[in-house]
DRENDO-1510 file (C-alpha; in Angstrom, 1 decimal, always signed):
<recs>
REC; n; res; u; v; w
REC; 1; MET; -45.6; +104.1; -200.1 .
REC; 2; SER; -48.1; +106.5; -201.2 .
REC; 3; GLU; -47.3; +108.6; -204.7 .
REC; 4; THR; -47.3; +112.0; -202.7 .
REC; 5; ASN; -44.5; +110.3; -200.5 .
REC; 6; GLN; -42.7; +108.8; -203.2 .
REC; 7; SER; -42.6; +112.4; -204.9 .
REC; 8; GLU; -41.5; +114.1; -202.0 .
REC; 9; GLY; -38.7; +111.4; -202.0 .
REC; 10; LEU; -37.5; +112.2; -205.4 .
REC; 11; LEU; -38.0; +115.6; -205.1 .
REC; 12; ALA; -35.2; +115.6; -202.2 .
REC; 13; THR; -32.9; +113.4; -204.8 .
REC; 14; ALA; -33.3; +116.4; -207.3 .
REC; 15; GLU; -32.6; +119.2; -204.7 .
REC; 16; ARG; -29.5; +116.9; -203.3 .
REC; 17; LEU; -28.1; +116.5; -207.1 .
REC; 18; ILE; -28.2; +120.6; -206.9 .
REC; 19; SER; -26.3; +121.1; -204.2 .
REC; 20; HIS; -23.6; +118.4; -205.0 .
REC; 21; ALA; -23.7; +120.6; -208.7 .
REC; 22; ARG; -23.4; +123.7; -206.7 .
REC; 23; SER; -20.6; +122.2; -204.2 .
REC; 24; ALA; -18.9; +120.9; -207.8 .
REC; 25; GLY; -18.5; +124.3; -209.1 .
REC; 26; ALA; -21.8; +125.1; -211.1 .
REC; 27; ASP; -23.2; +128.2; -211.1 .
REC; 28; GLN; -26.4; +127.2; -211.8 .
REC; 29; ALA; -28.3; +123.8; -212.0 .
REC; 30; ASP; -31.8; +122.3; -212.6 .
REC; 31; ALA; -32.5; +118.4; -211.8 .
REC; 32; LEU; -35.7; +116.6; -213.1 .
REC; 33; VAL; -36.7; +113.3; -212.3 .
REC; 34; VAL; -39.3; +111.7; -214.6 .
REC; 35; ARG; -41.1; +108.9; -213.4 .
REC; 36; ARG; -43.3; +106.0; -215.4 .
REC; 37; ARG; -45.1; +103.3; -215.0 .
REC; 38; SER; -47.2; +101.3; -217.1 .
REC; 39; ARG; -48.9; +98.1; -217.6 .
REC; 40; SER; -50.7; +96.4; -220.7 .
REC; 41; ALA; -52.1; +93.4; -222.0 .
REC; 42; SER; -52.5; +92.3; -226.1 .
REC; 43; VAL; -54.7; +89.6; -226.9 .
REC; 44; ARG; -55.4; +88.0; -230.7 .
REC; 45; ASN; -58.0; +85.7; -231.9 .
REC; 46; GLY; -59.3; +85.6; -228.4 .
REC; 47; GLN; -55.9; +84.7; -227.1 .
REC; 48; VAL; -53.4; +86.7; -224.6 .
REC; 49; GLU; -50.4; +87.3; -226.8 .
REC; 50; ASN; -48.4; +89.4; -224.3 .
REC; 51; THR; -48.9; +91.3; -220.9 .
REC; 52; GLU; -46.4; +93.6; -219.8 .
REC; 53; SER; -45.4; +95.8; -216.7 .
REC; 54; SER; -42.4; +98.6; -216.4 .
REC; 55; GLU; -41.7; +101.1; -214.2 .
REC; 56; SER; -38.6; +103.9; -214.2 .
REC; 57; ASP; -37.1; +106.8; -212.4 .
REC; 58; ALA; -34.9; +108.4; -215.1 .
REC; 59; PHE; -32.6; +111.6; -213.7 .
REC; 60; SER; -31.4; +114.4; -215.7 .
REC; 61; LEU; -28.9; +117.1; -214.0 .
REC; 62; ARG; -28.5; +119.9; -216.4 .
REC; 63; VAL; -25.6; +122.4; -214.9 .
REC; 64; PHE; -24.5; +126.1; -216.2 .
REC; 65; VAL; -20.8; +127.0; -215.4 .
REC; 66; GLY; -20.9; +130.8; -217.0 .
REC; 67; GLN; -22.7; +130.4; -220.2 .
REC; 68; LYS; -21.1; +126.8; -220.7 .
REC; 69; VAL; -23.9; +124.0; -220.2 .
REC; 70; ALA; -23.9; +120.2; -220.0 .
REC; 71; THR; -26.7; +117.9; -219.1 .
REC; 72; VAL; -26.2; +114.1; -217.5 .
REC; 73; HIS; -28.8; +111.3; -217.4 .
REC; 74; ALA; -28.7; +108.4; -214.9 .
REC; 75; GLY; -31.0; +105.7; -213.4 .
REC; 76; GLN; -31.8; +105.2; -210.1 .
REC; 77; ASN; -29.4; +104.4; -207.2 .
REC; 78; ALA; -26.6; +106.3; -209.1 .
REC; 79; ASP; -23.8; +108.1; -207.4 .
REC; 80; GLU; -25.3; +111.6; -207.0 .
REC; 81; ALA; -22.0; +113.5; -206.3 .
REC; 82; ALA; -20.1; +111.5; -209.0 .
REC; 83; LEU; -22.8; +112.7; -211.3 .
REC; 84; ALA; -23.0; +116.1; -210.2 .
REC; 85; ALA; -19.5; +116.3; -210.9 .
REC; 86; ARG; -19.1; +114.5; -214.1 .
REC; 87; ALA; -21.8; +117.2; -215.3 .
REC; 88; VAL; -19.7; +120.2; -214.3 .
REC; 89; ALA; -16.2; +118.6; -215.8 .
REC; 90; MET; -18.7; +118.3; -219.2 .
REC; 91; ALA; -19.5; +121.8; -219.2 .
REC; 92; GLN; -16.3; +123.5; -218.2 .
REC; 93; VAL; -15.1; +121.8; -221.4 .
REC; 94; SER; -18.2; +122.8; -223.5 .
REC; 95; PRO; -18.3; +125.6; -225.7 .
REC; 96; GLU; -20.4; +128.7; -224.9 .
REC; 97; ASP; -24.1; +129.2; -225.4 .
REC; 98; PRO; -25.1; +132.6; -225.3 .
REC; 99; HIS; -28.5; +131.7; -224.8 .
REC; 100; ALA; -28.5; +128.9; -222.0 .
REC; 101; CYS; -30.0; +129.9; -218.9 .
REC; 102; LEU; -32.7; +128.9; -216.4 .
REC; 103; ALA; -35.9; +130.4; -216.2 .
REC; 104; ASP; -35.6; +133.9; -214.9 .
REC; 105; ALA; -36.3; +133.9; -211.4 .
REC; 106; ASP; -39.2; +136.3; -211.3 .
REC; 107; MET; -41.3; +133.8; -213.7 .
REC; 108; LEU; -41.1; +130.9; -211.7 .
REC; 109; ALA; -44.4; +129.6; -210.1 .
REC; 110; SER; -44.9; +129.7; -206.5 .
REC; 111; ASP; -48.1; +128.0; -206.5 .
REC; 112; TRP; -50.3; +126.0; -209.5 .
REC; 113; PRO; -53.8; +125.0; -210.0 .
REC; 114; ASP; -55.0; +121.2; -209.2 .
REC; 115; LEU; -55.8; +119.9; -212.8 .
REC; 116; ASP; -57.2; +116.3; -211.8 .
REC; 117; LEU; -54.7; +114.6; -213.3 .
REC; 118; PHE; -53.8; +111.7; -211.3 .
REC; 119; ASP; -56.4; +108.6; -211.3 .
REC; 120; PRO; -55.2; +106.2; -208.7 .
REC; 121; THR; -57.2; +103.2; -210.5 .
REC; 122; GLU; -54.9; +100.6; -210.9 .
REC; 123; PRO; -56.6; +97.9; -213.2 .
REC; 124; PRO; -55.3; +94.1; -212.8 .
REC; 125; ALA; -53.7; +92.5; -215.5 .
REC; 126; GLU; -57.1; +90.0; -216.2 .
REC; 127; ALA; -59.1; +93.7; -216.0 .
REC; 128; LEU; -56.9; +94.7; -219.0 .
REC; 129; ILE; -57.1; +91.2; -220.7 .
REC; 130; ASP; -60.8; +91.3; -220.4 .
REC; 131; ALA; -61.6; +94.9; -222.0 .
REC; 132; ALA; -59.2; +94.1; -224.9 .
REC; 133; LYS; -61.1; +90.4; -225.4 .
REC; 134; LYS; -63.9; +92.8; -225.4 .
REC; 135; ALA; -63.2; +95.2; -227.8 .
REC; 136; GLU; -62.0; +92.3; -230.4 .
REC; 137; ALA; -64.8; +90.4; -230.2 .
REC; 138; ALA; -67.0; +93.4; -230.5 .
REC; 139; ALA; -64.9; +94.1; -234.0 .
REC; 140; LEU; -65.1; +91.0; -235.0 .
REC; 141; GLU; -69.3; +90.8; -234.8 .
REC; 142; VAL; -69.3; +93.3; -237.3 .
REC; 143; PRO; -70.7; +91.7; -240.5 .
REC; 144; GLY; -67.6; +91.9; -243.1 .
REC; 145; VAL; -64.8; +91.8; -240.5 .
REC; 146; SER; -62.4; +88.6; -241.6 .
REC; 147; SER; -59.8; +88.6; -238.9 .
REC; 148; SER; -58.1; +90.6; -236.2 .
REC; 149; VAL; -54.4; +92.3; -236.2 .
REC; 150; GLY; -54.9; +92.2; -232.4 .
REC; 151; ALA; -56.6; +94.6; -229.0 .
REC; 152; GLY; -55.1; +96.0; -226.4 .
REC; 153; ALA; -55.3; +97.8; -223.1 .
REC; 154; GLY; -53.3; +99.6; -221.0 .
REC; 155; ALA; -52.5; +102.0; -217.8 .
REC; 156; GLY; -49.6; +103.9; -216.7 .
REC; 157; LEU; -48.2; +106.9; -214.9 .
REC; 158; PHE; -46.1; +110.0; -216.2 .
REC; 159; GLY; -44.6; +112.0; -213.4 .
REC; 160; MET; -42.1; +114.8; -212.8 .
REC; 161; VAL; -40.3; +116.6; -210.4 .
REC; 162; LEU; -38.1; +119.4; -211.0 .
REC; 163; ALA; -36.1; +121.4; -208.8 .
REC; 164; THR; -33.6; +124.5; -209.7 .
REC; 165; SER; -30.8; +125.9; -208.3 .
REC; 166; HIS; -32.8; +129.7; -207.9 .
REC; 167; ASP; -35.6; +128.1; -205.2 .
REC; 168; PHE; -38.2; +126.4; -207.8 .
REC; 169; SER; -39.3; +123.0; -206.8 .
REC; 170; GLY; -42.4; +121.2; -207.9 .
REC; 171; ALA; -44.0; +118.0; -208.8 .
REC; 172; PHE; -46.7; +116.5; -210.8 .
REC; 173; GLU; -48.4; +113.0; -211.7 .
REC; 174; ARG; -50.8; +112.3; -214.6 .
REC; 175; SER; -52.3; +109.0; -215.1 .
REC; 176; GLY; -53.3; +107.3; -218.4 .
REC; 177; PHE; -55.6; +104.7; -219.7 .
REC; 178; SER; -56.1; +103.1; -223.2 .
REC; 179; HIS; -58.4; +100.7; -225.5 .
REC; 180; SER; -57.5; +99.8; -228.8 .
REC; 181; VAL; -58.2; +97.1; -231.6 .
REC; 182; SER; -57.5; +96.9; -235.5 .
REC; 183; VAL; -59.3; +94.4; -237.9 .
REC; 184; ILE; -59.2; +93.2; -241.5 .
REC; 185; ALA; -62.1; +93.2; -243.7 .
REC; 186; GLY; -61.8; +91.4; -247.2 .
REC; 187; GLU; -59.4; +88.7; -248.5 .
REC; 188; GLY; -56.0; +88.2; -250.3 .
REC; 189; VAL; -54.8; +91.7; -252.2 .
REC; 190; LYS; -58.5; +93.3; -251.5 .
REC; 191; MET; -57.4; +93.2; -247.8 .
REC; 192; GLU; -58.4; +96.5; -245.9 .
REC; 193; ARG; -57.1; +97.3; -242.1 .
REC; 194; ASP; -58.8; +99.9; -240.1 .
REC; 195; TYR; -58.7; +100.4; -236.0 .
REC; 196; ASP; -60.1; +102.7; -233.1 .
REC; 197; PHE; -58.6; +103.8; -229.7 .
REC; 198; ASP; -59.3; +105.7; -226.8 .
REC; 199; SER; -57.2; +106.9; -224.2 .
REC; 200; ARG; -57.9; +109.0; -221.2 .
REC; 201; VAL; -56.9; +110.4; -218.0 .
REC; 202; PHE; -59.3; +108.7; -215.9 .
REC; 203; TYR; -60.1; +105.1; -216.2 .
REC; 204; GLY; -64.0; +106.1; -215.8 .
REC; 205; ASP; -63.9; +108.4; -218.7 .
REC; 206; LEU; -62.6; +105.8; -221.3 .
REC; 207; ASP; -65.3; +104.7; -224.1 .
REC; 208; ALA; -66.2; +101.2; -223.7 .
REC; 209; PRO; -64.1; +98.4; -225.1 .
REC; 210; GLU; -67.1; +97.1; -227.1 .
REC; 211; LEU; -68.0; +100.6; -228.6 .
REC; 212; ILE; -64.4; +101.1; -230.1 .
REC; 213; GLY; -64.5; +97.5; -231.3 .
REC; 214; ARG; -67.9; +98.1; -233.0 .
REC; 215; ASN; -66.6; +101.7; -234.3 .
REC; 216; ALA; -63.4; +99.7; -235.8 .
REC; 217; GLY; -65.1; +96.6; -237.4 .
REC; 218; GLU; -67.7; +99.6; -239.1 .
REC; 219; ARG; -65.0; +101.5; -240.1 .
REC; 220; VAL; -62.8; +98.6; -241.9 .
REC; 221; VAL; -65.8; +97.3; -244.1 .
REC; 222; ALA; -66.6; +100.7; -245.6 .
REC; 223; ARG; -63.5; +100.8; -246.8 .
REC; 224; VAL; -63.6; +97.3; -248.5 .
REC; 225; ASN; -63.5; +97.0; -252.3 .
REC; 226; PRO; -62.0; +100.9; -252.9 .
REC; 227; ARG; -61.7; +102.3; -256.3 .
REC; 228; LYS; -58.9; +104.8; -258.0 .
REC; 229; VAL; -60.3; +108.0; -259.2 .
REC; 230; LYS; -58.7; +110.4; -261.8 .
REC; 231; THR; -55.9; +112.7; -261.2 .
REC; 232; GLY; -57.2; +116.5; -261.3 .
REC; 233; SER; -56.8; +119.9; -259.7 .
REC; 234; ASN; -58.7; +121.9; -257.8 .
REC; 235; ILE; -60.3; +119.3; -255.9 .
REC; 236; ASN; -62.3; +119.5; -252.7 .
REC; 237; VAL; -60.5; +117.5; -249.7 .
REC; 238; VAL; -62.3; +117.1; -246.4 .
REC; 239; PHE; -59.8; +115.8; -243.7 .
REC; 240; ASP; -61.7; +113.4; -241.0 .
REC; 241; PRO; -60.7; +114.6; -237.4 .
REC; 242; ARG; -58.2; +111.6; -237.1 .
REC; 243; VAL; -56.2; +113.1; -239.8 .
REC; 244; SER; -57.3; +116.9; -239.5 .
REC; 245; ARG; -55.6; +116.7; -236.0 .
REC; 246; GLY; -52.3; +116.2; -237.9 .
REC; 247; LEU; -53.1; +118.9; -240.3 .
REC; 248; ILE; -53.5; +121.2; -237.5 .
REC; 249; GLY; -50.2; +119.5; -235.8 .
REC; 250; HIS; -48.3; +120.8; -239.1 .
REC; 251; LEU; -49.4; +124.6; -237.9 .
REC; 252; VAL; -48.2; +123.8; -234.3 .
REC; 253; SER; -45.3; +122.5; -235.6 .
REC; 254; ALA; -44.2; +125.9; -237.9 .
REC; 255; ILE; -45.0; +128.1; -235.0 .
REC; 256; ASN; -42.6; +126.6; -232.7 .
REC; 257; GLY; -40.0; +129.2; -231.4 .
REC; 258; ALA; -37.4; +126.7; -231.7 .
REC; 259; SER; -38.0; +126.3; -235.7 .
REC; 260; VAL; -38.2; +129.8; -236.1 .
REC; 261; ALA; -34.7; +130.8; -234.7 .
REC; 262; ARG; -33.4; +127.6; -236.7 .
REC; 263; LYS; -35.3; +129.6; -239.8 .
REC; 264; THR; -36.9; +126.0; -240.5 .
REC; 265; SER; -40.6; +127.4; -240.6 .
REC; 266; PHE; -42.4; +128.4; -243.7 .
REC; 267; LEU; -44.1; +130.8; -241.1 .
REC; 268; LYS; -41.0; +132.2; -239.6 .
REC; 269; ASP; -41.7; +136.1; -240.8 .
REC; 270; MET; -45.4; +136.0; -240.5 .
REC; 271; MET; -45.8; +137.4; -236.4 .
REC; 272; ASP; -48.9; +139.6; -236.5 .
REC; 273; GLN; -49.7; +138.4; -240.4 .
REC; 274; GLN; -52.8; +136.5; -241.6 .
REC; 275; VAL; -51.7; +132.7; -241.5 .
REC; 276; ALA; -55.0; +131.0; -241.9 .
REC; 277; ILE; -58.5; +131.7; -242.4 .
REC; 278; PRO; -60.8; +134.7; -240.5 .
REC; 279; GLY; -62.2; +132.5; -238.1 .
REC; 280; LEU; -59.4; +130.1; -237.1 .
REC; 281; THR; -58.4; +130.8; -233.9 .
REC; 282; LEU; -55.9; +128.7; -232.1 .
REC; 283; ILE; -56.0; +128.5; -228.5 .
REC; 284; ASP; -53.0; +126.5; -226.3 .
REC; 285; ASP; -54.4; +125.4; -222.5 .
REC; 286; PRO; -52.4; +123.5; -220.0 .
REC; 287; PHE; -54.9; +124.2; -217.6 .
REC; 288; ILE; -57.6; +121.9; -218.6 .
REC; 289; ARG; -58.9; +119.7; -216.0 .
REC; 290; ARG; -58.2; +116.0; -217.1 .
REC; 291; GLY; -56.7; +117.1; -220.2 .
REC; 292; PRO; -54.7; +114.8; -222.2 .
REC; 293; GLY; -51.7; +117.7; -222.4 .
REC; 294; SER; -52.5; +119.5; -219.2 .
REC; 295; ARG; -49.5; +120.4; -216.7 .
REC; 296; PRO; -49.4; +122.7; -213.8 .
REC; 297; PHE; -46.1; +124.0; -214.4 .
REC; 298; ASP; -43.7; +123.5; -217.9 .
REC; 299; GLY; -40.0; +121.7; -217.8 .
REC; 300; GLU; -38.6; +124.9; -216.5 .
REC; 301; GLY; -40.9; +125.7; -213.5 .
REC; 302; VAL; -42.9; +128.5; -215.4 .
REC; 303; SER; -46.7; +128.4; -215.1 .
REC; 304; MET; -48.7; +130.1; -217.6 .
REC; 305; GLY; -52.3; +129.2; -218.7 .
REC; 306; ALA; -53.9; +129.3; -221.9 .
REC; 307; LEU; -52.4; +131.3; -224.5 .
REC; 308; THR; -54.0; +132.5; -228.0 .
REC; 309; MET; -51.4; +131.3; -230.6 .
REC; 310; VAL; -53.6; +132.1; -233.5 .
REC; 311; GLU; -56.4; +134.8; -233.4 .
REC; 312; ASP; -59.0; +135.1; -236.4 .
REC; 313; GLY; -56.6; +133.5; -238.7 .
REC; 314; VAL; -53.5; +136.1; -237.3 .
REC; 315; LEU; -50.5; +134.5; -235.8 .
REC; 316; ARG; -49.9; +136.1; -232.1 .
REC; 317; GLN; -47.5; +134.1; -230.5 .
REC; 318; TRP; -44.5; +131.5; -230.6 .
REC; 319; TYR; -44.1; +128.3; -228.4 .
REC; 320; LEU; -41.5; +129.3; -226.5 .
REC; 321; THR; -38.7; +128.5; -223.8 .
REC; 322; THR; -36.7; +130.9; -221.9 .
REC; 323; ALA; -33.5; +130.5; -224.1 .
REC; 324; VAL; -35.5; +130.2; -227.3 .
REC; 325; ALA; -37.4; +133.5; -226.3 .
REC; 326; ARG; -34.2; +135.5; -225.5 .
REC; 327; GLU; -32.5; +134.1; -228.9 .
REC; 328; LEU; -35.7; +135.6; -230.5 .
REC; 329; GLY; -35.6; +139.0; -228.0 .
REC; 330; LEU; -39.1; +137.9; -226.3 .
REC; 331; THR; -39.8; +136.1; -223.1 .
REC; 332; SER; -40.9; +132.7; -222.2 .
REC; 333; ASN; -44.4; +132.0; -222.4 .
REC; 334; GLY; -44.2; +128.9; -220.3 .
REC; 335; ARG; -44.0; +126.3; -223.1 .
REC; 336; ALA; -40.7; +124.1; -222.3 .
REC; 337; SER; -40.9; +120.9; -222.5 .
REC; 338; ARG; -37.9; +118.3; -221.3 .
REC; 339; GLY; -36.8; +115.3; -223.2 .
REC; 340; GLY; -33.4; +115.1; -224.3 .
REC; 341; GLY; -33.0; +118.7; -223.7 .
REC; 342; VAL; -35.2; +121.7; -223.4 .
REC; 343; SER; -37.8; +122.8; -225.9 .
REC; 344; PRO; -40.9; +124.3; -227.1 .
REC; 345; SER; -43.9; +122.1; -227.2 .
REC; 346; SER; -47.8; +122.4; -227.4 .
REC; 347; THR; -50.0; +121.3; -224.6 .
REC; 348; ASN; -53.9; +121.2; -225.4 .
REC; 349; VAL; -54.2; +122.8; -228.7 .
REC; 350; ILE; -58.0; +123.7; -229.4 .
REC; 351; VAL; -59.3; +124.9; -232.9 .
REC; 352; SER; -62.4; +127.4; -232.7 .
REC; 353; PRO; -65.0; +124.9; -234.3 .
REC; 354; GLY; -66.5; +126.1; -237.4 .
REC; 355; GLU; -70.7; +126.7; -237.7 .
REC; 356; GLN; -71.5; +123.6; -239.8 .
REC; 357; THR; -71.9; +119.9; -238.9 .
REC; 358; ARG; -70.1; +117.6; -240.3 .
REC; 359; GLU; -72.5; +116.0; -242.7 .
REC; 360; GLN; -73.4; +119.9; -243.8 .
REC; 361; LEU; -69.9; +120.5; -244.5 .
REC; 362; ILE; -69.7; +117.2; -246.5 .
REC; 363; ALA; -73.1; +118.7; -248.3 .
REC; 364; SER; -71.3; +121.7; -249.3 .
REC; 365; VAL; -68.6; +120.4; -251.0 .
REC; 366; GLY; -70.7; +118.5; -253.7 .
REC; 367; THR; -67.8; +116.6; -255.4 .
REC; 368; GLY; -64.4; +115.9; -253.5 .
REC; 369; PHE; -62.4; +113.5; -251.6 .
REC; 370; TYR; -63.0; +112.8; -247.8 .
REC; 371; VAL; -59.8; +111.7; -246.1 .
REC; 372; THR; -59.4; +109.1; -243.5 .
REC; 373; GLU; -55.9; +108.1; -243.4 .
REC; 374; LEU; -52.6; +109.2; -244.7 .
REC; 375; ILE; -49.4; +107.7; -245.7 .
REC; 376; GLY; -46.0; +109.1; -245.7 .
REC; 377; GLN; -44.0; +112.1; -244.4 .
REC; 378; GLY; -44.2; +114.0; -247.5 .
REC; 379; VAL; -44.2; +117.7; -246.0 .
REC; 380; ASN; -41.6; +120.2; -246.0 .
REC; 381; ALA; -41.3; +122.4; -242.8 .
REC; 382; ILE; -39.4; +125.2; -244.2 .
REC; 383; THR; -41.5; +125.6; -247.8 .
REC; 384; GLY; -44.9; +124.5; -246.6 .
REC; 385; GLU; -45.1; +121.9; -249.9 .
REC; 386; TYR; -47.2; +119.2; -248.8 .
REC; 387; SER; -47.8; +116.0; -250.7 .
REC; 388; ARG; -49.1; +112.8; -249.0 .
REC; 389; GLY; -50.5; +109.2; -250.0 .
REC; 390; ALA; -53.7; +109.2; -249.0 .
REC; 391; SER; -56.9; +106.7; -248.7 .
REC; 392; GLY; -60.8; +107.4; -247.7 .
REC; 393; PHE; -64.1; +108.1; -249.6 .
REC; 394; TRP; -65.0; +109.9; -252.9 .
REC; 395; ILE; -67.7; +112.3; -252.1 .
REC; 396; GLU; -70.7; +112.6; -254.6 .
REC; 397; ASN; -73.5; +115.2; -255.0 .
REC; 398; GLY; -72.7; +116.0; -251.2 .
REC; 399; GLU; -72.6; +112.2; -249.6 .
REC; 400; ILE; -69.9; +109.7; -249.1 .
REC; 401; SER; -70.3; +107.6; -252.0 .
REC; 402; PHE; -67.7; +104.7; -252.5 .
REC; 403; PRO; -64.0; +104.3; -250.9 .
REC; 404; VAL; -60.8; +105.1; -252.4 .
REC; 405; SER; -57.2; +104.5; -252.0 .
REC; 406; GLU; -53.4; +104.6; -253.6 .
REC; 407; VAL; -53.9; +108.5; -254.6 .
REC; 408; THR; -52.0; +111.3; -253.4 .
REC; 409; ILE; -53.1; +114.7; -252.7 .
REC; 410; ALA; -50.7; +117.8; -252.6 .
REC; 411; SER; -50.7; +121.3; -252.1 .
REC; 412; ASN; -49.0; +124.2; -250.2 .
REC; 413; LEU; -49.8; +124.6; -246.3 .
REC; 414; LYS; -49.4; +128.4; -246.6 .
REC; 415; ASP; -52.7; +127.9; -248.9 .
REC; 416; MET; -54.3; +125.3; -247.4 .
REC; 417; PHE; -54.5; +127.3; -244.2 .
REC; 418; LYS; -56.4; +130.1; -246.0 .
REC; 419; ARG; -58.8; +127.7; -247.7 .
REC; 420; MET; -59.9; +125.9; -244.9 .
REC; 421; THR; -63.6; +125.7; -243.8 .
REC; 422; LEU; -64.3; +124.1; -240.5 .
REC; 423; ALA; -67.1; +121.8; -239.1 .
REC; 424; ASP; -68.4; +122.3; -235.4 .
REC; 425; ASP; -67.2; +118.5; -234.3 .
REC; 426; ILE; -64.7; +119.4; -231.8 .
REC; 427; ASP; -63.6; +116.5; -229.5 .
REC; 428; THR; -61.3; +117.6; -226.8 .
REC; 429; LYS; -60.2; +114.0; -225.3 .
REC; 430; PHE; -57.4; +114.5; -228.0 .
REC; 431; SER; -54.2; +116.8; -227.2 .
REC; 432; VAL; -54.9; +118.5; -230.9 .
REC; 433; ALA; -58.5; +119.0; -230.6 .
REC; 434; ALA; -59.6; +119.7; -234.4 .
REC; 435; PRO; -62.9; +119.3; -236.3 .
REC; 436; THR; -63.8; +117.9; -240.0 .
REC; 437; ILE; -62.4; +120.2; -242.1 .
REC; 438; ALA; -62.2; +120.9; -245.9 .
REC; 439; VAL; -59.9; +122.4; -248.2 .
REC; 440; GLU; -60.3; +123.8; -251.2 .
REC; 441; GLY; -57.9; +123.9; -254.7 .
REC; 442; MET; -55.7; +120.7; -253.6 .
REC; 443; THR; -54.0; +118.3; -256.5 .
REC; 444; LEU; -55.1; +114.6; -256.4 .
REC; 445; ALA; -53.1; +112.6; -258.3 .
REC; 446; GLY; -54.5; +109.3; -258.9 .
REC; 447; ASP; -55.0; +107.2; -262.4 .
</recs>
């Protein structure tokens, strides 16, 4: 059976669940089916460690009885009528939620763009094993690499089917493929580990496993024999894109409407105010073809394209669902995701590039710390206080000088976003596309 026919079958199931819910006494309802298919292989030292394959279709029915709401979950072959009756019974004894609702009918999508998100390629297990072996072999060939932690390759499918009691129905599928490898250099207590990976929507877009392996090997060898540096304040810290994506992720989290409504965001009172340097513009765009975070409609059936969340450093929007928007006196902007419930989320986040290359940015720093890895979760979402273990490289005379480990960097995100300098090396293959970023005036705790 084709994927299209299977989606149509799942959509029919979702619509039946809604019908059962209405018959059981629900005023409104929506039904979600999430389809997942995955296949993976892992190797270590040239030997296959594991091959896995999994399939699941998970059903979720959300019902409303007045302002009371309940959600039930089930797998395949569940008794649909009994599931709906249980959901309604749960809602009837639940407390009222003044903000619980479906998306407004006039915001529901009637059509949406073709985003080219599905690649029907199904690499066999042998091809996945071969790719993992090639990545590992290429890494081990790099002089100085002593052993392998392992390599892997995978292929998968994510599909979403959504139907609502006010006449929305839609489905989409997104494929995904990946290569990865992790290796060790050095010996004993001086061992260092690093990795590389690639993940794409289309199989043919993946970086070659040999390239991934070589990158991982070169990265780990460069980290051997790290030094400690002295504690200091007012340190220039440069974030490699592998960690700058997380830094921008803190900004994305801080402008999530759910956090604002709960008053757990350090930017909760900053709408239309300067929250970052002039020149930093943050776009959220779910309509990028083959984008890792792309989706034609959100978890409520709303289809809305690119949004400017931060414009020239000024905060312009929160990420919103219908319920969160109502709580804040606003209107949904189509950023609902579905997991255990309905919550706002980002799609493809793109930060405007700066005018300097990575090399020019590092040269302009003079002396500082180039961060390639962060450790721990030392970020306070309410106050913006930031303190993370870090490793990377010392910058001396505008050039990468020697590896550094076992230090801590600290500041406050509210200050960090206003002391940034952005490079121009945006890579849109990630759902958060952020460049190399330099931050002035951080504290470094070392020796």
